[in-house]
N, C-alpha and C positions, 0 to 999 in steps of 0.2 A: 338627145341622142348624139352619139359620136360617129362620124363617118369614117371610111377606111383611111382617109388621109390624116386622121387624128383631129380634124376640125370639128368644132361644136356646131351642130345643125339643129334646126327646129322645124318640125313638120308643119305644114299649113294648118292641119287640124289642131295641133298643140298651140300654135300662135293664136288662132281664133278663140280657143278655149280660154286662154289667158286674158285676151282683150275683153272677151265677154264677161268674165268674172270681175274684171276691173270696172267695166261699165255698170254692172249690177251694184257695185259698191257706191259708185257716184250717184246712181239713181236713188238708192236708199237714203243717201244724205240729202239730196235735193227734194225728196218727197216730203220731208218734215222740217223745212227751214225755220219755222216759228219756234219749234221746240229746241232746235240747236242754237239759234242765234239770239232769241229774245231773252232779255234779262228778267229776273224775278219781278222787278218793279222799275219805275222810271228812275228812281234815285240810284239804283244799282247800275242802270244803263248810263246815267250821267257820269258816275264814277269810272266806269269801264272805258268810256269814250273820251272823256275830258280830263280825267285825273281826279285824285282824291281830296283836293283841298276844299276848304269851306267855300260856299257860294254866297256872295254878297249881292243883294238886290240893288239895282241901279246901273247906270251907264248904258244899258241896252234899252233901246226904244223899239217897241213892237207896235206897229200901226195896223194890225189886222182888224177888220171889222168884227164887231161882237157876234154877229150871226152870219153863218155861211149858208147860202141857199142850197148849195150842192157840196157835200163833203168830199166828192171826188176831185174837186178843183178849188182849193182854198188859197187865196192870195195871202202871202206873208211878207210884207215889207219890213226890213230890219235895218236899224242904224245903231252904231255903237259910238257913244260920245267918249272917246278915249284918244290920246295922242297916238300918232303913227310915225314914230321917229326911231332911229336905231337905238336899241337898248330899252325902249319903252313903247311897245306896240301890241296890238291884238293879233295873236298868231292863228287863232281858229275860232269858229263859231259853230255850235251844234244845235240842232233842232230836235225836240222830243215832244211826243204827244202821249199823255198818260194812258188814255183808254184805247189806243190802237193795239192790235195783237202784238206787235213789236214796237216799243216806244221810240226807239232811235230811228229818226228819219234821214238825216244827212249831217255831214260835217264839212265845212269849208275852211281852207287854209289861206292865210294872208301874209304878205311881206310889208315891211314899213314903207317901201317905195310906192305902194298903192296910194298913200296919202289919207286914206279914210276907209271906214267900213260902212257902206250904205248900198244895200242890194235888195232884191225881191225874188222870192221863189214861189212856186205853186206846189202845194202838197195835198195828200189825201188824209182826211180825218174820218175815222169809222163812225163815230158818234160824238155827241156833246162831250167835251173834254177840256182839261187844262192844256194849253200849248206853252211849252217852255223853250226859251232860247237862251243858251249859255255861251258866253264869250270868255275865252281864255287868253290872258296876257302872256307875253314871253317870260315873265317872272313867275308864272304859275298861278296867279290870282284868277279866280272865277267870278264873273259878273252875270247876273241873270235878270230876265223879265218873264213873268207868268201872266197869261191871260186866258180866261175861260171862254171857249168858243162854242156857241150854240149851233148845232148842225140841224138844219131843217130836213134835209134829205141825206141819208148816210152815204158815205163814200166806201168803196170796196177797198179797204186798207189791207 
């Protein structure tokens, strides 16, 4: 609406109508995150998050216990045996669980100044599933480790 001074004005009712419509759009997107963000399968998710190069087994050490008593809190100790020097380092590590509703769990970025990749996270695993950890070097090479994790009591993934 245009006022007498020629300035553009918005009524309070019009403002709230616009904000409400935008809020409904956001609510519709957040109501179905699995359908919008989950990849078709774990390999599609790895390609989307880590890049499309071939994955080589090795260099990634996954020390997770074979059986998780509670799937809602699974320890995942990760170490990557790779140099961490300028021009030759691990730039990121991604964690994926095949049988979770959304296979992608997390991605961590690293710098060569760190000196090494050795850390632990705790994740949720819905049911017995392969756990995949993929490390990407600054040259684009992918290294992986896969371990089947038996879940005694499912986590709410």
